[in-house]
C-alpha positions, 0 to 999 in steps of 0.5 A: 742308841740302846744301852744294856742295863740290868732289868729292874722289872724282869729279874729272878736273881740279878736282872742279867737275863731280863736286861739282855732280853730287853736289849735284844727285844727277846723274851727273857725266858729264852735267854734264861734257858740259853744260860741254863744250857750254857751252865750245863754244857760248859762245866759251870762256865755260865755261872761265872759269866752270869756273875761277871755280867751281874757285876759289870752291867750297870743298873738302869738309872731312875728317871722318876720324879725328884723328891725333896 
């Protein structure tokens, strides 16, 4: 089962759009454009939605080698 995480690799501000793009298997640029349109046409609601998702969506857990 796929889980939604903030992107650690594809991020401009918080990794929200990159994480959504990875989850949906879509280009994150398209997600960013949709967020910009949401901000423009919803009188700023998109900014609050982005900030809320930035706070709610967890960071991807690190599965690299352990260091002692």
